[in-house]
MDAnalysis code that builds the backbone (N, CA, C; Angstrom):
import MDAnalysis as mda
import numpy as np

u = mda.Universe.empty(249, n_residues=83, atom_resindex=np.repeat(np.arange(83), 3), trajectory=True)
u.add_TopologyAttr("name", ["N", "CA", "C"] * 83)
u.add_TopologyAttr("resid", np.arange(1, 84))
u.add_TopologyAttr("resname", ["MET", "SER", "GLY", "LEU", "ARG", "ARG", "GLY", "ILE", "ALA", "LEU", "THR", "SER", "ALA", "GLY", "LEU", "ALA", "LEU", "LEU", "VAL", "ALA", "LEU", "THR", "ALA", "GLY", "PRO", "GLU", "ALA", "TRP", "ILE", "PRO", "PHE", "LEU", "VAL", "SER", "VAL", "GLY", "LEU", "GLY", "MET", "ALA", "ALA", "ALA", "SER", "TRP", "LEU", "LEU", "ARG", "ARG", "PHE", "GLY", "GLY", "VAL", "THR", "GLY", "ASP", "VAL", "LEU", "GLY", "ALA", "VAL", "GLU", "GLN", "ILE", "SER", "GLU", "ILE", "SER", "PHE", "LEU", "VAL", "ALA", "ALA", "THR", "SER", "ILE", "VAL", "PRO", "GLY", "GLY", "LEU", "SER", "TRP", "ALA"])
u.atoms.positions = np.array([
    [13.218, 24.577, -4.852],
    [14.281, 23.645, -4.549],
    [13.756, 22.684, -3.495],
    [13.957, 21.396, -3.716],
    [13.475, 20.411, -2.758],
    [14.335, 20.439, -1.498],
    [13.810, 19.828, -0.453],
    [14.520, 19.812, 0.818],
    [15.874, 19.134, 0.736],
    [15.942, 18.021, -0.001],
    [17.209, 17.311, -0.135],
    [18.234, 18.149, -0.891],
    [17.819, 18.778, -1.980],
    [18.747, 19.617, -2.748],
    [19.212, 20.810, -1.925],
    [18.305, 21.407, -1.184],
    [18.676, 22.547, -0.339],
    [19.686, 22.096, 0.715],
    [19.463, 20.922, 1.288],
    [20.389, 20.397, 2.289],
    [21.765, 20.129, 1.713],
    [21.801, 19.568, 0.505],
    [23.089, 19.313, -0.152],
    [23.801, 20.629, -0.443],
    [23.059, 21.628, -0.930],
    [23.663, 22.929, -1.240],
    [24.208, 23.586, 0.028],
    [23.455, 23.544, 1.111],
    [23.909, 24.153, 2.364],
    [25.105, 23.398, 2.943],
    [25.105, 22.083, 2.834],
    [26.237, 21.297, 3.317],
    [27.492, 21.620, 2.512],
    [27.366, 21.716, 1.204],
    [28.511, 22.052, 0.351],
    [29.050, 23.438, 0.678],
    [28.149, 24.394, 0.838],
    [28.576, 25.759, 1.174],
    [29.245, 25.790, 2.542],
    [28.695, 25.051, 3.484],
    [29.290, 25.002, 4.820],
    [30.681, 24.391, 4.812],
    [30.863, 23.320, 4.059],
    [32.186, 22.702, 3.968],
    [33.190, 23.626, 3.285],
    [32.761, 24.316, 2.251],
    [33.651, 25.264, 1.567],
    [34.038, 26.398, 2.508],
    [33.078, 26.886, 3.289],
    [33.371, 27.943, 4.255],
    [34.324, 27.445, 5.325],
    [34.141, 26.223, 5.785],
    [35.035, 25.651, 6.787],
    [36.468, 25.564, 6.266],
    [36.623, 25.134, 5.029],
    [37.955, 25.061, 4.430],
    [38.571, 26.457, 4.335],
    [37.778, 27.442, 3.904],
    [38.288, 28.810, 3.780],
    [38.688, 29.372, 5.144],
    [37.901, 29.105, 6.166],
    [38.207, 29.627, 7.501],
    [39.442, 28.970, 8.102],
    [39.623, 27.678, 7.870],
    [40.797, 27.007, 8.419],
    [42.061, 27.330, 7.638],
    [41.919, 27.770, 6.396],
    [43.090, 28.118, 5.585],
    [43.679, 29.467, 5.986],
    [42.936, 30.264, 6.715],
    [43.442, 31.547, 7.171],
    [42.840, 32.709, 6.401],
    [43.091, 33.917, 6.897],
    [42.477, 35.115, 6.305],
    [42.827, 35.332, 4.833],
    [43.995, 34.872, 4.396],
    [44.369, 35.079, 2.997],
    [43.495, 34.275, 2.043],
    [42.767, 33.297, 2.532],
    [41.869, 32.504, 1.683],
    [40.454, 33.063, 1.645],
    [40.143, 34.006, 2.516],
    [38.769, 34.519, 2.588],
    [38.391, 35.338, 1.370],
    [39.295, 36.180, 0.904],
    [38.967, 37.042, -0.246],
    [38.690, 36.200, -1.498],
    [39.574, 35.267, -1.873],
    [39.249, 34.443, -3.038],
    [37.961, 33.643, -2.857],
    [37.707, 33.161, -1.653],
    [36.492, 32.412, -1.383],
    [35.262, 33.284, -1.598],
    [35.269, 34.485, -1.038],
    [34.111, 35.381, -1.167],
    [33.903, 35.837, -2.612],
    [34.988, 36.108, -3.321],
    [34.879, 36.497, -4.732],
    [34.275, 35.355, -5.543],
    [34.774, 34.154, -5.302],
    [34.294, 32.981, -6.032],
    [32.820, 32.715, -5.752],
    [32.426, 32.760, -4.502],
    [31.021, 32.521, -4.136],
    [30.126, 33.617, -4.710],
    [30.557, 34.857, -4.584],
    [29.744, 35.969, -5.092],
    [29.531, 35.907, -6.592],
    [30.609, 35.716, -7.331],
    [30.470, 35.634, -8.790],
    [29.723, 34.377, -9.216],
    [29.944, 33.271, -8.510],
    [29.218, 32.046, -8.822],
    [27.720, 32.199, -8.611],
    [27.341, 32.833, -7.507],
    [25.912, 33.045, -7.241],
    [25.295, 34.012, -8.245],
    [26.024, 35.066, -8.580],
    [25.511, 36.020, -9.563],
    [25.339, 35.358, -10.928],
    [26.323, 34.560, -11.321],
    [26.237, 33.863, -12.607],
    [25.088, 32.857, -12.605],
    [24.933, 32.128, -11.513],
    [23.851, 31.149, -11.423],
    [22.496, 31.827, -11.516],
    [22.342, 32.934, -10.825],
    [21.077, 33.662, -10.855],
    [20.767, 34.160, -12.263],
    [21.757, 34.751, -12.920],
    [21.548, 35.271, -14.261],
    [21.243, 34.146, -15.243],
    [22.006, 33.052, -15.158],
    [21.796, 31.940, -16.081],
    [20.449, 31.259, -15.858],
    [20.017, 31.163, -14.604],
    [18.702, 30.568, -14.328],
    [17.583, 31.402, -14.945],
    [17.705, 32.728, -14.816],
    [16.690, 33.600, -15.433],
    [16.766, 33.527, -16.953],
    [17.960, 33.450, -17.474],
    [18.158, 33.448, -18.926],
    [17.640, 32.159, -19.567],
    [17.931, 31.014, -18.939],
    [17.547, 29.724, -19.516],
    [16.281, 29.142, -18.912],
    [15.816, 29.694, -17.817],
    [14.580, 29.227, -17.212],
    [14.706, 27.935, -16.428],
    [15.886, 27.518, -16.111],
    [16.074, 26.292, -15.351],
    [17.536, 25.908, -15.300],
    [17.796, 24.792, -14.676],
    [19.161, 24.317, -14.534],
    [19.413, 23.205, -15.550],
    [20.441, 23.383, -16.330],
    [20.876, 22.349, -17.260],
    [22.339, 22.038, -16.963],
    [22.854, 21.032, -17.598],
    [24.268, 20.704, -17.426],
    [25.170, 21.835, -17.880],
    [24.751, 22.551, -18.905],
    [25.535, 23.687, -19.390],
    [25.584, 24.802, -18.348],
    [24.460, 25.035, -17.676],
    [24.416, 26.065, -16.628],
    [25.348, 25.671, -15.485],
    [25.282, 24.425, -15.049],
    [26.150, 23.968, -13.962],
    [27.619, 24.069, -14.360],
    [27.944, 23.683, -15.576],
    [29.319, 23.770, -16.043],
    [29.814, 25.206, -16.119],
    [28.964, 26.099, -16.591],
    [29.350, 27.506, -16.693],
    [29.580, 28.112, -15.314],
    [28.702, 27.815, -14.373],
    [28.851, 28.348, -13.013],
    [30.127, 27.801, -12.376],
    [30.415, 26.536, -12.588],
    [31.633, 25.941, -12.035],
    [32.870, 26.622, -12.616],
    [32.882, 26.844, -13.916],
    [34.031, 27.479, -14.557],
    [34.212, 28.920, -14.081],
    [33.127, 29.664, -13.987],
    [33.197, 31.054, -13.519],
    [33.716, 31.103, -12.086],
    [33.217, 30.217, -11.230],
    [33.664, 30.188, -9.840],
    [35.143, 29.820, -9.736],
    [35.545, 28.829, -10.486],
    [36.938, 28.386, -10.430],
    [37.885, 29.467, -10.941],
    [37.571, 30.062, -12.069],
    [38.438, 31.097, -12.631],
    [38.508, 32.312, -11.710],
    [37.367, 32.723, -11.158],
    [37.375, 33.885, -10.260],
    [38.185, 33.590, -9.005],
    [38.107, 32.361, -8.493],
    [38.910, 32.004, -7.322],
    [40.394, 32.072, -7.654],
    [40.787, 31.505, -8.792],
    [42.199, 31.497, -9.158],
    [42.741, 32.901, -9.392],
    [41.948, 33.747, -10.049],
    [42.388, 35.138, -10.278],
    [42.514, 35.874, -8.951],
    [41.522, 35.716, -8.073],
    [41.578, 36.397, -6.776],
    [42.733, 35.858, -5.930],
    [42.970, 34.561, -5.982],
    [44.058, 33.972, -5.193],
    [45.424, 34.458, -5.670],
    [45.618, 34.543, -6.969],
    [46.909, 35.002, -7.476],
    [47.102, 36.500, -7.285],
    [46.010, 37.237, -7.135],
    [46.152, 38.685, -6.947],
    [46.615, 39.036, -5.546],
    [46.540, 38.113, -4.605],
    [46.966, 38.432, -3.241],
    [48.295, 37.771, -2.883],
    [48.992, 37.218, -3.877],
    [50.291, 36.609, -3.633],
    [51.274, 37.719, -3.247],
    [51.957, 37.585, -2.114],
    [52.916, 38.622, -1.717],
    [54.005, 38.802, -2.772],
    [54.251, 40.019, -3.168],
    [55.276, 40.317, -4.149],
    [54.814, 40.156, -5.580],
    [53.581, 39.746, -5.760],
    [53.040, 39.577, -7.114],
    [53.596, 38.342, -7.798],
    [53.239, 38.184, -9.042],
    [53.701, 37.042, -9.819],
    [54.779, 37.471, -10.786],
    [55.764, 36.641, -10.948],
    [56.834, 36.931, -11.893],
    [56.715, 35.965, -13.067],
    [56.654, 36.508, -14.269],
    [56.541, 35.674, -15.456],
    [57.889, 35.403, -16.096],
    [58.946, 35.982, -15.534],
    [60.283, 35.805, -16.120],
    [60.988, 34.612, -15.528],
])
């Protein structure tokens, strides 16, 4: 990874962490789940495809977003009501 790309990645991660920390403790679990699953998916996809493509980036984004939403809704006080 080049220096510029590493800097952009670290800046993005830092900003996401700042948002999670200012949102309060209830945002930490979804943030950590999303980051963990996103990193695991990125690592697996990079090994599987041998590089980064638009499909890999899209898949990692979708996995991170879905995992965040599932984790966020799982900590809603009183659960979710579908009725």
